[in-house]
C-alpha positions as CSV (number, residue, x, y, z in Angstrom):
1,M,46.2,214.4,83.2
2,K,46.6,212.8,79.7
3,W,43.4,214.5,78.5
4,L,44.8,217.9,79.7
5,I,48.1,217.3,77.8
6,A,46.3,216.3,74.7
7,T,44.1,219.4,74.8
8,A,47.2,221.7,75.3
9,A,48.8,220.0,72.2
10,V,45.7,220.7,70.1
11,L,45.6,224.4,71.2
12,L,49.3,224.9,70.3
13,A,48.6,223.4,66.9
14,V,45.7,225.7,66.1
15,P,47.8,228.8,65.1
16,S,49.9,226.6,62.7
17,V,46.8,225.1,61.1
18,H,45.1,228.5,60.8
19,A,48.3,229.9,59.1
20,D,47.6,227.7,56.1
21,I,44.0,228.9,55.7
22,P,43.8,231.7,53.2
23,V,41.9,234.8,54.3
24,P,39.1,235.8,52.0
25,I,39.6,239.0,50.0
26,P,36.7,241.4,50.5
27,K,34.5,242.1,47.5
28,G,35.9,245.0,45.5
29,F,39.5,244.5,46.7
30,K,42.6,242.8,45.4
31,E,45.8,241.6,47.0
32,V,49.1,243.0,46.1
33,P,52.7,242.8,47.4
34,F,53.7,245.1,50.3
35,K,57.1,246.3,51.2
36,Y,59.0,249.2,52.8
37,R,61.5,251.5,51.0
38,I,64.0,253.5,53.0
39,A,65.8,256.3,51.1
40,T,68.2,259.1,51.8
41,E,69.2,262.3,50.0
42,Q,72.3,262.6,52.1
43,D,75.4,260.6,51.9
44,F,76.1,259.5,55.5
45,S,79.7,258.5,54.7
46,D,80.6,258.4,58.4
47,Y,78.2,255.5,59.1
48,S,77.7,252.0,58.0
49,F,74.1,250.6,57.9
50,Y,72.9,247.3,59.1
51,T,69.5,245.6,59.5
52,V,68.6,243.2,62.3
53,E,66.1,240.6,61.2
54,V,63.9,239.4,64.0
55,S,62.3,236.0,63.2
56,E,59.8,234.5,65.6
57,L,58.3,231.0,65.8
58,P,56.0,229.8,68.6
59,A,58.9,228.1,70.4
60,A,61.9,230.4,69.5
61,S,63.0,233.9,68.4
62,T,66.2,234.8,66.6
63,R,67.9,238.2,65.9
64,T,70.3,238.3,62.9
65,A,72.3,241.3,61.8
66,A,73.4,241.9,58.2
67,P,75.2,244.8,56.4
68,V,73.0,246.8,53.9
69,K,73.8,249.3,51.2
70,L,71.9,252.6,51.8
71,D,72.9,255.8,50.1
72,P,71.3,258.4,47.7
73,K,71.6,256.1,44.8
74,N,70.6,252.9,46.6
75,P,67.4,252.9,48.7
76,L,66.8,249.9,50.9
77,S,63.8,247.6,50.5
78,L,62.4,245.5,53.3
79,T,59.7,242.9,53.0
80,P,58.2,241.8,56.4
81,T,56.2,238.7,57.1
82,S,53.5,238.1,59.6
83,H,51.4,234.9,60.0
84,A,49.8,232.9,62.9
85,S,52.8,230.6,63.1
86,F,55.7,232.8,61.9
87,S,56.7,236.5,61.8
88,K,59.7,238.4,60.4
89,R,60.3,242.1,61.1
90,Y,63.3,244.4,60.7
91,E,65.2,247.1,62.7
92,L,67.6,249.6,61.1
93,F,70.9,250.3,62.7
94,A,74.0,252.5,61.9
95,I,77.5,252.3,63.4
96,P,80.4,254.7,63.0
97,K,82.4,253.8,59.9
98,D,85.5,252.7,61.8
99,A,83.7,251.0,64.7
100,G,84.1,247.6,63.2
101,K,87.9,247.7,63.2
102,K,88.1,246.7,66.8
103,Y,86.4,243.3,66.1
104,A,88.5,240.3,65.0
105,S,85.9,239.2,62.4
106,E,82.6,240.2,60.8
107,K,80.9,237.5,62.8
108,E,81.9,239.2,66.1
109,L,80.8,242.6,64.8
110,L,77.4,241.3,63.8
111,K,77.0,239.7,67.2
112,A,77.9,243.0,68.9
113,I,75.4,244.9,66.8
114,V,72.6,242.5,67.8
115,G,73.7,242.9,71.4
116,W,73.8,246.7,71.1
117,S,77.4,246.9,72.3
118,V,79.2,248.7,69.4
119,P,80.4,252.2,70.5
120,G,78.4,254.9,68.8
121,Q,75.7,252.5,67.6
122,V,72.3,254.1,66.8
123,R,69.0,252.8,65.4
124,A,65.7,254.0,64.0
125,K,62.7,254.0,66.3
126,T,60.7,252.6,63.5
127,I,60.3,248.8,63.4
128,F,59.4,247.5,60.0
129,A,56.7,244.9,60.5
130,G,53.5,243.6,58.9
131,E,52.5,241.2,56.1
132,S,54.2,240.7,52.8
133,T,50.9,241.5,51.0
134,T,48.0,243.9,51.5
135,Q,44.6,244.5,50.0
136,I,43.6,247.6,48.0
137,K,40.6,248.5,45.9
138,E,40.3,246.8,42.5
139,S,40.2,250.3,40.9
140,D,43.6,251.2,42.3
141,P,46.2,250.9,39.5
142,R,49.1,250.1,41.8
143,K,50.7,246.6,41.4
144,E,52.3,246.9,44.8
145,V,52.1,249.1,47.9
146,V,55.3,250.7,49.1
147,A,55.6,252.5,52.4
148,E,58.2,255.1,51.8
149,H,60.5,256.4,54.5
150,K,63.4,258.9,54.3
151,I,66.4,259.4,56.6
152,E,66.2,263.0,57.8
153,K,69.3,262.8,60.0
154,I,71.4,260.6,62.3
155,D,71.8,261.9,65.8
156,P,73.8,260.3,68.6
157,K,70.8,260.8,71.0
158,L,67.8,260.6,68.7
159,G,69.2,257.8,66.5
160,I,68.2,257.4,62.9
161,V,65.5,259.9,62.3
162,L,63.0,258.9,59.6
163,T,60.3,260.9,57.9
164,S,57.3,259.4,55.9
165,P,56.3,261.5,52.9
166,K,52.5,262.1,52.6
167,S,52.5,260.6,49.2
168,A,53.2,257.2,50.8
169,T,49.9,257.3,52.7
170,P,47.8,254.2,51.8
171,A,44.7,254.7,49.7
172,K,41.5,255.2,51.7
173,G,39.5,252.0,52.1
174,E,42.4,249.6,52.4
175,P,41.3,246.9,54.9
176,G,44.8,245.6,55.5
177,K,47.0,247.1,58.1
178,I,49.8,249.2,56.6
179,G,52.5,250.9,58.5
180,S,55.4,250.4,60.9
181,E,55.5,250.3,64.7
182,E,57.2,253.1,66.7
183,C,59.6,252.4,69.6
184,D,59.6,255.2,72.2
185,D,62.7,253.9,73.9
186,P,65.7,254.0,71.6
187,D,67.6,251.5,73.7
188,E,65.0,248.7,73.6
189,P,63.1,246.9,70.8
190,A,59.5,248.0,70.7
191,P,56.7,245.4,71.2
192,I,54.9,244.7,68.0
193,A,51.2,245.4,68.3
194,Y,50.4,243.9,64.9
195,T,47.6,241.3,64.7
196,P,47.7,239.1,61.5
197,K,44.5,239.1,59.5
198,G,42.0,236.7,60.9
199,G,44.3,235.8,63.8
200,T,42.3,237.5,66.6
201,W,39.7,234.7,66.9
202,V,42.6,232.2,67.3
203,A,43.9,233.9,70.4
204,G,40.4,234.3,71.8
205,L,39.6,230.6,71.2
206,A,42.9,229.5,72.9
207,A,42.3,231.7,75.9
208,A,38.7,230.5,76.3
209,C,39.6,226.9,76.0
210,A,42.5,227.3,78.5
211,F,40.1,228.9,81.0
212,V,37.5,226.2,80.6
213,F,39.8,223.2,80.7
214,G,41.8,224.7,83.5
215,G,38.6,225.1,85.6
216,L,37.6,221.5,84.9
217,W,41.1,220.2,86.0
218,I,40.9,222.2,89.3
219,A,37.4,220.9,89.9
220,R,38.4,217.3,89.3
221,R,41.5,217.6,91.5
222,G,39.3,219.1,94.3
223,R,36.9,216.2,94.2
224,R,39.8,213.7,94.4
225,E,41.2,215.4,97.4
226,L,37.8,215.4,99.2
227,A,37.4,211.7,98.5
């Protein structure tokens, strides 16, 4: 049993070790910062905007709400993070301007936003996830890649409706994943289908090892029982 526990500990440590190994940049490409920018041409004065930051570690996940400024003069910038051992993504919410008055403190309001219990609360279907950097061609003059989104409208049923201008489309040939995830159900967070660069082999290795060592353990147990 001790060898099985030791093996499991090694497998759990693999993603953390892999997170510290830099992924080689393909020839002809360079790495630049990546972020999202959410803008609006309308002044949604009847709403207050909040983000919910979802932070995930192998052993725990946290959701933290925070107020943000988002109006025609102040676009919102979000920088996600995704590694083998840690990820951070964002969700965008809006609540009616006066909805917070029923709460005794801002702490209670933020807790209610995370729990989706504020009357009139809506959110964008887009979940802002990915890595804080991406790779583009060396000939590309950009010093950073910005995925632009614009608020088209806020609807009680549809939520915060976002559009993505065609000019924000990443340059052809970029090997890094760029883009957000879409949630079809406006009442539930969408699963993130994002795989960090180079992380696929880690999951495959862990699954294969678990299968092999699990089979060995069952075989040994069977032999003991027959004896």
